[in-house]
N, C-alpha and C positions, 0 to 999 in steps of 0.2 A: 411365268415369272410374275411374282407379286410385288407391288410397290407399297411402301409404308405410307399410310395416309397422314399428311401433315397435320390435319385437324379433323375433328369429328364431322365438321360441315361437309367434307368431301363425300361422305356417305349419302347425303341428301339427294344427290343426283344419280344414284345407282338404280339399276333395274331390279335388283333383288339383294337381300342381305342374308348371309348365313352366320349363325352364332354357335360356335362350339363351346359348350358349357362344361366346366370342371369345378371342383370344389373351390379352388383358389382364384381362377381367372376365367375371362371370356375372350375367346379368339373371334374377332369380328372380321368378316370378309364381305366385300361388295364388288359387284361387277358394273363398270361404267364404260360404255363404248368398247367392249371387248378387253378392257384393262381391269385387272384384279387389284383391288385395294385392300389393305389389311391394317389392323391395329389390335393391341391387346389391352384389356381393361381388367381391373380387379373385380371379382364377383362380390361386389358390395353394393349396398343401397345407394351410396353417394355416386359411384361411377355409373350405375345403371340409370339413376335419375338424370344425370348429366347427359347421357346418350339419348334418353327418351325426349328430354327437352329440346335437344339439338335437332332430332329428327322431326319433331312436331313443328318447331319453329321454321325449319327449312322446307316444310310442306311435303315431306316424304310420304308417298301414297302406295308404295310397292309392298310386296310380301316380305316377311321376315320369318326364317325357319330356324328352329333349334330342335334338338333331340330331347326326348324325355329321359332324364338321367337321375333316377331316384327322386331326390327332393332338391337337388342343387339348382334346378331350373325354375323352381316355384317363385323365387323372389323376382326373377326376370319377368315371369308371366304376370305377377301381381302389378308390378310397376308399369309395364307396357299396357295393361288393360286400363289403367287410370288415364293413360295418355291416348287411348283409342288407336293404338298401333296394331297393324294386321299381323299378329304373331301366330304362326302355325307350329304347334308342338307335335312332332311326328315320332313314330316308333323307330328305334334305331335299325330295325330290320328293313325299314323302307329306304333308308339312306345307304344301307349296306349293299343293295343291288347296284346302286350308282357307283359306289366305291369299287366294287369288283369289276366293273366294266372298264376301269382305267387300265391301260397297258402296263404302266409302271406300278408295281405293287408296293408303294411306299405309303406310310400312314403317319401323319403328324397332325397337330392341332390346326395348322394353317391349311393343310390339304382338306381336312374334315370340314373346316369352315367354307372352303372354296366349293366343295361338293354340295353343301347345303345351299350355297348361293346360286349355283347353277340349277338346282332343283326348282327354284322360284320360277324359272323360265321353261323348264322341260317337263316337270312332273305335274300331271293334271289331276292325279288322285290324291289330293292333299286334304287333311282334315279341315274342319271349319275353324275360323279364327278363334283363338283361345281367349275367352273373356273371364279369366279367373277372378273370383271374389274371395275375400278372407275366410268366410265360412266354408266355402268349398275346399280351400286349401287346408283348413283346420280338419275337416272330415277326412281328407286324403292322408294327412299326416297321422291321424289317430288310427286309420285303417292299417297303415303300414306298421305303426307301433304295436297294434294289437296282434297283427300277423306275426311279427318277430317275437313278441312276448309268448304267444301261443306255442311257437316252435321251441322256444327256450324251456318252457314248462314241460312239454312232452319229453324233450331230451333229458332234462334233469330228473323227471319222474322215473324214466326207464333206468337211468344210471343209479339212482337211489335204491330202487327196488332190486336191481341186480346185486349191488354190494350188500344190501341187507340180507338177501338170500345166501350169499357166500359166507358172511359172518356167521349166520345161523348153522350152515352145514359144517363149518369148521369149529363150532363151539367157541367162537371168539367174541369178546366184548367190544362193541363198536365205540364205546365211550361217549362222552358228552358232545363230541363233534356231530354225531348222527342226529341228536336232538336239535342242534343249531341248524343243520342242513334242512331238517324237517320244517323248522320254523321259517327258514328262508323260502322254501317251497310254498308254505301256507301263505306267506306275505305276497308272493308273486301271484298266486291264484286270486287273492283278495284284490290286488292291483288290476288284474285282468277283469274281474267282475266290475270294478268301478269304472274302468276304461270302457267296457262294453255299455254300461248304463249311460255314460257321457255321449258315446257315439250314437246310441239309440235316440237320445234326446235331440241331438243335432239333426238326425235324419227326419224326425217328426217335425222339427222346427223348419227345416228347409223345404219340406213338402208343401206345395202351395194349396193343394186340395187334400185335406185329411180324409175325405171320403174314399180317395183312391186306396189309402192304407186299409180302410175297413173292407173294401172290396177284395183286396188281395189276401186279407186275413181268412177269407173263406177257403183259400187253397190249402190242401193238406200239407202240414209241416211249416207253413208260413207264419212265423212269429212276428210281433211288431217290428223287431230288428230287421228281419229279412224283407218284410213288406216296405219299410221305409227306405231300405237300401236300394231295392229295385226301383222305387219311385224316384229316387234322387239321381241314380247313376245312369240309367239307360235313357237313350235318346228316343223321345216320342215321335220324332220325324223320320225314324228309320222306315224304309219301304217294306221290309219283311222281317219276320222273326229270325231269319238267318243272321242278320246283323247283330242281334242280341246274343245269339248263340256263339258267334265268333268273338264278340267282345268279352264274353265270359270264358273263352277258351274251351268251349265244349263242342267245337266243330271238329270234324274228322279229317285227318290228312289221308289222301288217296295216293297209293303207290301202284302204278300200273304201266306195263310196257308190252305191247303186242298181246299175246295170249296169256302172259303172266300177270297175275294180280296179287299184290302183297296184302298183308294184314293191315287194315286201317286202325288208327289210334288217335287219341285226342291230341290236338295241337298244343294245348296248354299255353297259348301265346297271349291270352287275354288277362283280365283282372283276376289275379290269383285269390284275392280276398273274397270277392263275390262268388268265385267258383267253389271255394270251400264252404261258404255259407249255404249255397244251393245244395251241395252234396249232403251237408248236415240236415237240411230241410227234407231232402229225399229219404234220408235214413229215418228221421222221425216220422215221416209220413208212412213209411213201410211198417213201422212198429205199431202205430196207433190208428191207422185207417184201413179197414178191411178191404176196400176196393183197390187201394194201392198195393196192399200185400198180395192180393190175388194176381194183380198185374206183375208184381215181382216174381211170384211163383211161376207164372207163365214164362217169363224171361229165363228163369233158372232151368225150367224144363226144356227150353229150346237150346240150351248149351251155354248160356251166359253165366259167368261167375258172379260172385257177390258184388264186387266193385263195378263191373260192367253194368250190371242191372241197376245199381243205384245211380250211376252216371246217366243212364238212359232215362230214368225217372226224373232226375234233376233237369235234364234237357227238356223233357216233356212239360214239367212244371213251369219252366221259363217261357216256353211257347204259349202256354195257357195264360201266363201273366201278360205277355204281349197282346194276346187277343182281348184281355180284359181292359188294359189301359189304352191301347191304341185303337182297337176295333169296337170297343164298347160292349163286348160280350159279357155274359154272366156265367159264373162257374156252375157247371152241372156235372156231378160225379158220374151220372149214367152215360153221358156223352164222352167225358174225358177218360174214364176208366171203365169201359163196358165189360160186363162179365161174359 
């Protein structure tokens, strides 16, 4: 049973806060002496500022958890970072396991907020406090926009080519609309190019040590864009390269029971934008670097298909990048890709 909080000050004495974020609203739930308190705020700068000021003034020092929900949680993260509040932004998959453990299979914003609040006390594997900065948020938004734009261009290009082929086969005239669509596609590609340049400039600007970019540029297929992306996104405090592999979604899911062993596949649960960029880097490396192409041919000879081989190369390049940035190693093609 949840009680409505009479004022926001009631949350200052809570042991943990969970915030369920949607486009329009924030469902806030706190637990105080086994009593669940809740209230709903508008997902706007004014209401978030009011909540942050109240928590800071009331001396709240507990954890606050919200889920990563596209870009709707970014305003909350930016404001709470300015007030030095301990906000943890988690993957929805992490809260899903807690939700599924409930006997009653009901799902509402209030219950989601309550589950997040209880995780403040019961979940030990939480990410670090989110200290979002405007430049970081800008990069994240541009990454998402570029990813969406790239998918739109691919979809539109396939559709345009298919219809053009059909018009030609049937000896029909497509008319002026085809030229208009061709111009739209050209404009989208120009916008993608400009957005890529802006994002590349942000990566370079945010990289504290530009020598790191130069060191990564020695890797096959690593452009300034990919090098800056790796420098900015990945955690240098990670204990092993497996953390980087998992963050990019290049880790393998294992399915095994008794003597039966299923076919492993990529989890694809990480950052989809960096995963695609690394795949393109592996593709370019295979085309332009003989040592990488030899490794690719070896993988193909062992039964790997084209996509599997490139994913393996992308994962290998990311491991090498970890060794360069975290371990201080220098890239050596003879060691990385021995013949």
